C-alpha positions as CSV (number, residue, x, y, z in Angstrom):
1,X,-20.2,-82.4,16.5
2,X,-21.9,-85.6,15.4
3,X,-25.4,-85.0,14.1
4,X,-26.7,-88.0,16.0
5,X,-25.5,-86.7,19.4
6,X,-28.4,-85.5,21.5
7,X,-28.4,-83.6,24.8
8,X,-30.7,-81.6,27.0
9,X,-30.4,-79.1,29.7
10,X,-32.9,-77.5,32.1
11,X,-32.2,-74.4,34.2
12,X,-34.8,-73.7,36.8
13,X,-35.1,-70.0,37.7
14,X,-36.9,-67.8,40.1
15,X,-39.4,-65.1,39.1
16,X,-36.7,-62.5,39.0
17,X,-35.7,-60.4,36.0
18,X,-32.0,-61.1,36.8
19,X,-32.8,-64.6,35.8
20,X,-33.1,-63.6,32.1
21,X,-29.4,-62.6,32.1
22,X,-28.3,-65.8,34.0
23,X,-30.3,-67.9,31.4
24,X,-28.8,-66.0,28.4
25,X,-25.2,-66.5,29.7
26,X,-25.8,-70.1,30.6
27,X,-27.1,-70.8,27.1
28,X,-24.0,-69.2,25.6
29,X,-21.8,-71.4,27.7
30,X,-23.8,-74.6,26.7
31,X,-23.8,-73.8,23.0
32,X,-20.1,-72.9,23.1
33,X,-19.1,-76.1,24.9
34,X,-21.1,-78.2,22.4
35,X,-19.4,-76.5,19.4
36,X,-22.5,-74.6,18.3
37,X,-21.0,-71.1,18.5
38,X,-22.6,-70.1,15.1
39,X,-26.1,-70.4,16.7
40,X,-25.3,-68.4,19.9
41,X,-26.4,-64.9,18.8
42,X,-29.8,-65.9,17.5
43,X,-30.3,-68.5,20.3
44,X,-29.6,-65.9,22.9
45,X,-32.1,-63.5,21.4
46,X,-34.8,-66.2,21.3
47,X,-34.0,-67.4,24.8
48,X,-34.0,-63.9,26.1
49,X,-37.5,-63.3,24.7
50,X,-38.9,-66.6,25.9
51,X,-37.5,-66.4,29.5
52,X,-38.3,-62.7,29.8
53,X,-42.0,-63.4,28.9
54,X,-42.1,-66.2,31.4
55,X,-40.7,-64.0,34.2
56,X,-42.6,-60.8,33.4
57,X,-46.0,-62.2,32.7
58,X,-46.3,-64.9,35.4
59,X,-45.9,-65.0,39.2
60,X,-44.2,-68.4,39.8
61,X,-41.0,-70.0,39.0
62,X,-39.8,-70.7,35.4
63,X,-37.3,-72.8,33.5
64,X,-35.1,-72.5,30.4
65,X,-34.9,-75.8,28.5
66,X,-32.4,-76.4,25.7
67,X,-32.3,-79.5,23.6
68,X,-30.1,-80.6,20.7
69,X,-31.4,-83.5,18.5
70,X,-30.9,-84.5,14.9
71,X,-29.3,-81.1,14.0
72,X,-32.1,-79.0,15.5
73,X,-31.7,-76.8,18.6
74,X,-35.0,-76.4,20.6
75,X,-35.1,-73.5,23.1
76,X,-38.1,-73.3,25.4
77,X,-39.3,-71.6,28.6
78,X,-41.7,-73.2,31.1
79,X,-43.8,-71.2,33.5
80,X,-46.5,-72.0,36.0
81,X,-49.3,-70.1,34.2
82,X,-51.4,-72.3,32.0
83,X,-52.9,-69.4,30.0
84,X,-51.7,-69.3,26.4
85,X,-49.3,-66.7,25.3
86,X,-50.6,-63.7,23.4
87,X,-50.3,-64.3,19.7
88,X,-47.6,-62.4,18.1
89,X,-48.5,-59.4,15.9
90,X,-46.6,-58.5,12.8
91,X,-43.4,-56.6,13.6
92,X,-44.4,-53.7,11.4
93,X,-47.3,-53.0,13.7
94,X,-45.0,-52.9,16.8
95,X,-42.6,-50.2,15.7
96,X,-43.8,-47.6,18.2
97,X,-44.9,-50.2,20.9
98,X,-43.1,-50.3,24.3
99,X,-43.9,-54.1,24.6
100,X,-45.3,-57.0,22.7
101,X,-42.3,-57.6,20.4
102,X,-41.1,-60.8,22.1
103,X,-43.1,-63.5,20.3
104,X,-43.0,-61.4,17.1
105,X,-39.2,-61.6,17.2
106,X,-39.3,-65.3,18.0
107,X,-41.6,-65.9,15.1
108,X,-39.3,-63.8,12.8
109,X,-36.0,-65.4,13.9
110,X,-36.9,-69.0,14.6
111,X,-37.5,-71.7,12.0
112,X,-40.7,-72.7,13.9
113,X,-42.2,-71.9,17.3
114,X,-45.2,-73.0,19.3
115,X,-46.5,-73.6,22.8
116,X,-48.2,-76.4,24.7
117,X,-50.0,-76.6,28.0
118,X,-48.3,-78.8,30.6
119,X,-49.6,-80.6,33.7
120,X,-47.4,-82.7,35.9
121,X,-47.8,-83.8,39.6
122,X,-50.9,-81.5,40.0
123,X,-48.9,-78.5,38.7
124,X,-50.1,-76.7,35.6
125,X,-48.3,-74.4,33.3
126,X,-47.2,-74.0,29.7
127,X,-44.0,-74.5,27.6
128,X,-43.3,-71.9,24.9
129,X,-40.6,-73.1,22.5
130,X,-38.8,-72.4,19.2
131,X,-36.4,-74.3,17.0
132,X,-33.3,-73.4,15.0
133,X,-31.9,-75.8,12.4
134,X,-28.1,-76.0,12.4
135,X,-27.3,-75.1,8.8
136,X,-23.8,-76.0,7.8
C-alpha cells in the first residue's frame, strides 16, 4: 500500500451493544481490504473499547471513524455526550475491577490517544480517538 494513499470511513451505529461487534467486524474488513492485516488485532481491541464506551456510557447514537494517512491509522468513536471521558487509571490498579479498563487498554496499546469536544449543526458530543503507526 502506498504510504501517501489516504482514506477514511465512518460507520454510524445505534445505541445498542450489538453495534460493538458490527463495528469490530467492519474494521477488520476495512483493514484487510487495504492490506493492513498486521494492524487488525490491536486495531480491533482499540475500536472495541472506544465503541463500547460510546454505547455503554451515552444514550444517543454513535459512530466509528477510521482514517489512514501518512502511515498512521486513527481509530475513533463519536458519541452525542459532550462530557469528557473518565481519565484512564493505571492497569495495575484495575486488576480486580469489573469495569474501567477500556481507556487504560487504549492508553497501553495505542501510540497516542486523546479526545475532543465536537459541535456541529447544533449537536454536541465528543470524539475519543487513538492512533497506531504502521511499522514495517
